[in-house]
C-alpha positions as CSV (number, residue, x, y, z in Angstrom):
1,X,254.9,193.1,91.5
2,X,251.3,191.7,91.5
3,X,248.0,193.6,92.5
4,X,244.7,192.2,92.6
5,X,241.3,192.5,93.7
6,X,238.5,190.1,93.2
7,X,235.0,191.2,92.1
8,X,233.3,189.8,94.9
9,X,235.5,191.7,97.4
10,X,235.1,195.0,95.2
11,X,231.3,194.7,95.2
12,X,231.1,194.4,98.9
13,X,234.0,196.6,100.0
14,X,234.0,198.7,102.8
15,X,236.9,200.9,104.2
16,X,238.7,199.3,107.1
17,X,237.5,195.9,106.1
18,X,239.6,192.9,104.7
19,X,238.1,192.9,101.3
20,X,240.0,195.6,99.8
21,X,242.7,195.2,97.0
22,X,245.7,193.1,97.9
23,X,249.5,194.3,96.7
24,X,252.5,192.1,96.5
25,X,255.7,193.9,95.8
26,X,259.0,192.2,94.6
27,X,262.3,194.3,94.2
28,X,265.2,192.3,92.9
29,X,268.8,193.4,92.5
30,X,271.0,191.7,89.8
31,X,274.9,191.7,89.8
32,X,276.9,190.0,87.7
33,X,280.7,189.7,86.5
34,X,282.1,187.7,83.4
35,X,285.4,187.2,82.1
36,X,286.6,185.3,78.9
37,X,290.1,184.9,77.7
38,X,291.4,182.7,74.5
39,X,294.9,181.2,74.1
40,X,295.3,179.3,71.1
41,X,292.7,176.5,70.9
42,X,291.7,177.0,74.6
43,X,289.0,179.3,75.7
44,X,288.7,180.1,79.5
45,X,286.5,182.3,81.5
46,X,284.5,182.7,84.7
47,X,280.7,184.0,85.4
48,X,279.7,185.1,88.9
49,X,276.1,186.2,89.5
50,X,274.4,187.3,92.7
51,X,270.1,188.0,92.9
52,X,268.5,189.6,95.9
53,X,265.1,189.2,96.5
54,X,263.0,191.6,98.7
55,X,259.1,190.3,98.9
56,X,256.5,192.7,100.8
57,X,252.8,192.6,100.8
58,X,249.9,194.5,102.7
59,X,247.9,191.3,102.7
60,X,248.1,190.1,106.2
61,X,244.3,190.0,107.1
62,X,243.6,186.1,105.9
63,X,247.1,184.7,106.4
64,X,250.1,185.2,108.7
65,X,252.5,184.9,105.5
66,X,251.3,186.0,102.4
67,X,254.5,187.2,100.5
68,X,255.4,185.3,97.1
69,X,259.2,184.8,98.5
70,X,260.4,184.7,102.3
71,X,259.5,188.0,103.8
72,X,263.0,188.5,105.4
73,X,264.6,188.3,102.1
74,X,266.1,185.7,99.8
75,X,268.7,185.3,97.0
76,X,271.1,183.3,95.1
77,X,274.8,183.4,94.6
78,X,276.8,181.4,92.2
79,X,280.2,181.5,90.6
80,X,281.7,179.3,87.7
81,X,284.9,178.6,85.7
82,X,285.2,176.9,82.6
83,X,287.8,175.8,80.1
84,X,286.7,174.9,76.3
85,X,288.8,173.8,73.4
86,X,288.4,173.4,69.8
87,X,290.8,171.3,67.9
88,X,290.6,170.3,63.9
89,X,292.1,166.9,64.4
90,X,292.5,166.2,60.4
91,X,290.5,167.6,57.2
92,X,287.8,165.2,58.3
93,X,287.3,165.5,62.0
94,X,286.8,168.4,64.6
95,X,287.0,168.0,68.0
96,X,285.3,170.2,70.9
97,X,285.4,169.9,74.5
98,X,284.7,171.8,77.7
99,X,284.7,171.5,81.6
100,X,282.7,173.8,84.0
101,X,282.7,174.1,87.8
102,X,280.1,175.9,89.4
103,X,279.3,176.8,93.1
104,X,275.9,177.8,93.9
105,X,274.3,179.1,97.2
106,X,270.8,179.9,97.8
107,X,269.3,181.3,101.0
108,X,265.9,182.6,102.2
109,X,264.8,183.7,105.8
110,X,261.3,184.1,107.2
111,X,260.8,186.6,110.0
112,X,259.4,185.0,113.4
113,X,255.6,184.6,113.0
114,X,254.2,187.5,115.3
115,X,250.8,187.4,113.5
116,X,250.1,183.6,113.9
117,X,246.1,183.4,113.4
118,X,246.0,179.6,113.5
119,X,245.1,177.2,110.8
120,X,247.4,176.1,108.0
121,X,249.8,178.6,106.5
122,X,253.1,178.8,104.4
123,X,255.2,178.9,107.9
124,X,253.6,175.5,108.8
125,X,254.8,174.1,105.9
126,X,258.4,175.3,106.6
127,X,258.5,175.0,110.2
128,X,260.7,171.9,110.3
129,X,263.6,174.0,109.0
130,X,263.5,176.5,111.5
131,X,263.3,180.5,110.5
132,X,266.3,180.3,108.0
133,X,267.4,177.8,105.5
134,X,269.9,177.9,102.9
135,X,271.3,175.3,100.2
136,X,274.8,175.1,98.5
137,X,276.0,173.0,95.7
138,X,279.1,172.1,94.1
139,X,278.6,170.9,90.4
140,X,280.9,169.6,87.5
141,X,279.6,169.6,84.0
142,X,280.9,169.7,80.5
143,X,280.6,168.3,76.9
144,X,282.5,166.3,74.5
145,X,281.8,166.9,70.5
146,X,282.9,165.3,67.4
147,X,282.1,166.4,63.9
148,X,283.0,164.1,61.2
149,X,282.9,164.9,57.3
150,X,283.1,161.3,55.4
151,X,282.9,163.4,52.1
152,X,281.6,166.5,51.0
153,X,278.0,165.4,51.0
154,X,277.8,164.1,54.5
155,X,278.2,165.5,58.0
156,X,277.9,163.5,61.0
157,X,278.3,165.0,64.7
158,X,277.9,163.4,68.3
159,X,277.4,165.7,71.3
160,X,277.8,164.0,74.8
161,X,277.1,166.3,77.7
162,X,276.5,166.6,81.3
163,X,274.4,169.5,82.8
164,X,272.7,170.6,85.5
165,X,269.9,173.0,87.2
166,X,270.8,174.2,90.8
167,X,267.6,175.3,92.4
168,X,267.0,178.9,92.1
169,X,264.6,181.3,94.3
170,X,261.5,180.7,92.0
171,X,262.0,176.7,92.5
172,X,262.3,176.5,96.1
173,X,261.1,179.7,97.8
174,X,257.9,180.8,95.7
175,X,254.5,180.9,96.8
176,X,252.1,180.8,93.7
177,X,248.5,180.4,93.5
178,X,247.1,179.1,90.3
179,X,243.1,177.8,90.1
180,X,242.8,175.6,93.0
181,X,246.4,174.7,93.5
182,X,248.9,176.5,95.6
183,X,252.6,176.0,95.1
184,X,254.4,176.3,98.3
185,X,258.3,176.2,99.4
186,X,259.9,172.7,100.1
187,X,263.1,172.3,102.0
188,X,264.6,169.1,100.8
189,X,265.0,170.2,97.1
190,X,268.5,169.4,95.4
191,X,269.9,170.1,92.0
192,X,268.8,168.1,88.9
193,X,271.4,166.4,86.5
194,X,271.1,165.6,82.9
195,X,273.2,163.3,80.9
196,X,272.5,163.7,77.2
197,X,273.4,162.2,73.8
198,X,272.7,164.0,70.6
199,X,273.3,162.7,67.1
200,X,273.0,164.7,64.1
201,X,273.3,163.7,60.3
202,X,273.0,165.7,57.1
203,X,273.4,164.5,53.5
204,X,273.5,166.8,50.6
205,X,271.6,164.5,47.9
206,X,272.3,167.4,45.3
207,X,273.2,170.9,44.9
208,X,269.6,171.8,45.2
209,X,268.3,169.3,47.7
210,X,269.7,168.5,51.5
211,X,268.2,166.6,54.5
212,X,269.2,166.5,57.9
213,X,267.9,164.6,61.1
214,X,268.9,165.3,64.7
215,X,267.9,162.9,67.6
216,X,268.8,162.9,71.3
217,X,267.9,161.4,74.5
218,X,268.6,162.8,78.0
219,X,268.5,161.1,81.3
220,X,267.7,163.4,84.3
221,X,268.7,162.5,87.8
222,X,266.6,164.0,90.7
223,X,264.5,165.7,87.9
224,X,262.7,169.1,89.7
225,X,259.0,168.4,89.0
226,X,255.8,169.9,90.6
227,X,253.9,167.4,92.7
228,X,251.4,167.3,95.1
229,X,252.7,168.0,98.9
230,X,251.8,165.9,101.9
231,X,253.1,167.2,105.1
232,X,252.4,166.5,108.7
233,X,250.3,168.9,110.2
234,X,250.3,167.6,113.8
235,X,253.4,168.4,116.0
236,X,252.6,165.3,118.2
237,X,255.4,162.9,116.6
238,X,253.2,159.8,118.1
239,X,250.2,160.6,115.7
240,X,250.8,161.0,111.8
241,X,248.2,163.6,110.3
242,X,249.5,164.1,106.7
243,X,247.3,166.6,104.5
244,X,247.5,167.8,101.0
245,X,245.3,171.0,101.5
246,X,246.0,174.3,103.0
247,X,244.7,177.7,104.0
248,X,245.8,180.7,102.1
249,X,244.5,184.1,101.8
250,X,241.0,182.8,103.1
251,X,240.9,179.7,100.8
252,X,241.4,176.2,100.7
253,X,244.1,175.0,98.0
254,X,245.8,171.7,97.2
255,X,249.5,172.0,98.0
256,X,252.0,171.5,95.5
257,X,255.9,171.7,95.9
258,X,258.9,171.1,93.5
259,X,260.3,168.1,94.4
260,X,263.0,165.6,92.9
261,X,261.8,162.7,91.1
262,X,262.6,159.3,92.8
263,X,263.5,157.9,89.5
264,X,265.4,159.2,86.7
265,X,263.3,161.1,83.7
266,X,264.0,160.4,80.2
267,X,263.5,162.6,77.4
268,X,263.9,162.1,73.9
269,X,263.4,163.8,70.5
270,X,263.7,163.9,67.0
271,X,263.9,166.7,64.3
272,X,263.8,165.7,60.7
273,X,264.3,168.5,58.0
274,X,264.4,169.2,54.3
275,X,266.0,172.1,52.4
276,X,265.4,172.1,48.6
277,X,265.5,174.5,45.6
278,X,263.2,173.3,43.0
279,X,262.2,175.2,39.9
280,X,263.4,178.1,41.7
281,X,261.3,177.7,44.8
282,X,263.1,177.5,47.8
283,X,261.6,174.9,50.2
284,X,262.4,174.6,54.1
285,X,260.6,171.8,55.7
286,X,261.0,170.5,59.4
287,X,258.9,168.3,61.9
288,X,259.7,168.0,65.6
289,X,258.6,164.9,68.2
290,X,259.5,164.9,71.8
291,X,258.6,162.4,74.6
292,X,259.3,161.8,78.3
293,X,259.1,159.0,80.5
294,X,260.3,157.2,83.6
295,X,260.7,153.5,84.7
296,X,258.1,153.3,87.5
297,X,255.4,155.8,86.0
298,X,255.0,157.0,89.7
299,X,254.7,160.8,88.7
300,X,252.2,160.7,85.7
301,X,252.7,162.9,82.6
302,X,255.8,165.3,82.9
303,X,255.1,169.2,82.2
304,X,256.5,171.3,79.2
305,X,256.5,168.2,76.9
306,X,255.2,169.6,73.5
307,X,253.0,167.8,71.1
308,X,254.4,167.1,67.5
309,X,255.2,170.6,65.6
310,X,256.7,172.0,62.7
311,X,256.8,174.2,59.4
312,X,256.6,174.4,55.7
313,X,258.2,177.4,54.0
314,X,257.9,178.3,50.2
315,X,260.3,181.1,48.9
316,X,260.2,182.4,45.3
317,X,262.2,185.3,43.9
318,X,261.4,187.0,40.8
319,X,263.7,189.8,39.5
320,X,263.3,192.5,42.7
321,X,260.3,190.4,44.1
322,X,260.1,188.0,46.9
323,X,257.3,185.9,47.9
324,X,257.1,183.8,51.0
325,X,254.3,181.4,52.2
326,X,254.7,179.8,55.5
327,X,252.6,177.2,57.2
328,X,252.9,176.6,60.7
329,X,251.4,173.6,62.5
330,X,251.0,171.3,65.7
331,X,249.7,168.1,66.5
332,X,247.0,167.7,69.4
333,X,247.7,166.7,72.9
334,X,245.3,164.8,74.9
335,X,244.3,166.2,78.3
336,X,245.3,162.9,80.1
337,X,248.9,163.8,78.7
338,X,249.1,167.1,80.7
339,X,250.8,167.3,83.9
340,X,248.5,167.1,87.2
341,X,250.0,170.4,88.7
342,X,248.4,172.6,86.0
343,X,252.0,173.8,84.7
344,X,250.9,173.1,81.3
345,X,247.8,175.2,81.6
346,X,245.2,172.5,81.0
347,X,242.4,175.0,82.1
348,X,243.6,177.1,78.7
349,X,242.2,174.4,76.5
350,X,238.6,174.0,75.6
351,X,236.3,172.9,78.0
352,X,234.2,169.9,77.3
353,X,231.6,169.7,80.2
354,X,231.1,169.3,84.0
355,X,231.1,165.8,85.3
356,X,228.5,164.9,88.0
357,X,230.4,165.9,90.6
358,X,231.0,169.5,89.0
359,X,234.7,168.7,88.0
360,X,235.7,170.4,84.9
361,X,236.4,168.0,81.8
362,X,239.0,169.5,79.6
363,X,239.6,168.6,75.9
364,X,243.4,169.3,75.8
365,X,245.1,171.1,73.1
366,X,243.6,170.4,69.6
367,X,245.7,170.5,66.6
368,X,246.1,173.6,64.7
369,X,247.8,175.3,61.4
370,X,248.4,178.8,60.2
371,X,248.8,180.0,56.6
372,X,251.2,183.3,56.2
373,X,251.7,185.2,53.1
374,X,254.4,188.1,52.3
375,X,255.5,189.8,49.4
376,X,258.7,192.0,49.4
377,X,260.1,194.2,46.7
378,X,263.7,195.5,46.5
379,X,262.8,199.1,45.2
380,X,266.5,200.2,45.2
381,X,269.6,199.0,46.6
382,X,268.6,201.2,49.8
383,X,265.3,200.7,50.0
384,X,262.8,197.5,50.3
385,X,259.1,197.2,51.0
386,X,257.1,194.4,52.2
387,X,253.5,193.6,53.0
388,X,252.0,190.2,54.4
389,X,249.2,188.7,56.0
390,X,250.0,186.5,59.0
391,X,247.4,183.5,60.0
392,X,245.3,184.4,56.7
393,X,242.6,182.0,57.8
394,X,242.3,183.9,61.4
395,X,242.5,180.4,63.2
396,X,241.8,180.8,66.9
397,X,244.7,178.8,68.6
398,X,246.9,178.6,71.5
399,X,250.5,177.4,71.3
400,X,251.2,174.6,73.8
401,X,251.5,175.8,77.3
402,X,250.2,179.2,76.9
403,X,247.6,181.2,78.5
404,X,247.1,183.6,75.9
405,X,245.5,183.1,72.3
406,X,247.9,183.6,69.6
407,X,247.2,186.8,67.3
408,X,244.5,186.4,64.7
409,X,244.9,187.6,61.0
410,X,247.5,190.3,61.0
411,X,248.5,192.6,58.3
412,X,251.8,193.9,58.5
413,X,253.6,196.5,56.4
414,X,257.6,196.9,56.6
415,X,259.7,199.5,55.1
416,X,263.4,199.2,55.4
417,X,266.0,201.8,54.4
418,X,269.6,201.3,54.7
419,X,272.4,204.1,54.5
């Protein structure tokens, strides 16, 4: 549930007025049933989930519909059945395959508008659907995996999969205000489907050193992305009047909605890593790169695509002592690479200046790194003590997409006793 009271309303508060605190309440009931069976190399099972959402509010003064989800209830029901097989075809080759059928049913219901005060509100956006709406989908997904061991030093694996994401209550019905944007329901949302190919290769160079690399490409059809919503606010079919702004809770917002991409979205990534034991030092290193694109570029940057990130770790054991040094790091992400709907929290990055029109110019996510050190002593077979300092340089940073600053310098004590 969410409770808010703007400072200006608090200062000017008068009993009986419309500037008091505003309360939204969400009640969610969750029911699930799972079954899993095994017969030889076959694994079978089912999963059934039902969520029911009741959304209420006392905030009706400035808007005829101010609940976060449909005010007459919403929910989702899904049931799935799967079969999976794992088979060692030879000493060098392993095979794994799976198939899953899923049925998903999503519903939301709005009460008749008995309190219409005019203007544009959520129900105006939804009016083309009538007072109730539901969405049902039948989906097939699955995967095929091969693992090949040419010799004791090499391991090569391939995974081909088809996945999906069916719209849920949050995707299709949520009303959400963030900054100058409002996310509203959208009647035509469909499931998104992903066809993915992953290749991983690992090589044991010696008893002390091994390297690995994992690459993937995913093609998402009908990708669910948040984009500006333009809709016809004039009931006269002979007069087109498309707008992208709406009144909500007494303010004007730019309207966004989850929509399906017209062209496929491609997401690709690469992870390269090293594990080594050099002069008694254990070394673990990995670096990760992710990119997203489409063919026509009509949607602009896509959300949830992190900048380059990785870690470097050194561990040294001396008798009963163990010393661990860790470096975490991330590269920069330019402001122009953030999505336009604000999903990636561009407004949580450093503010450079205001332009001549008063618009905020953001820096994007700066590169950052942290250094951490811990020392552990195995006092007895049953007792170990550890002390560590995380983020020793007290770097101020936010991980990509986060609206919260990461912890500063932290001193951590740990005592572990087993019996």
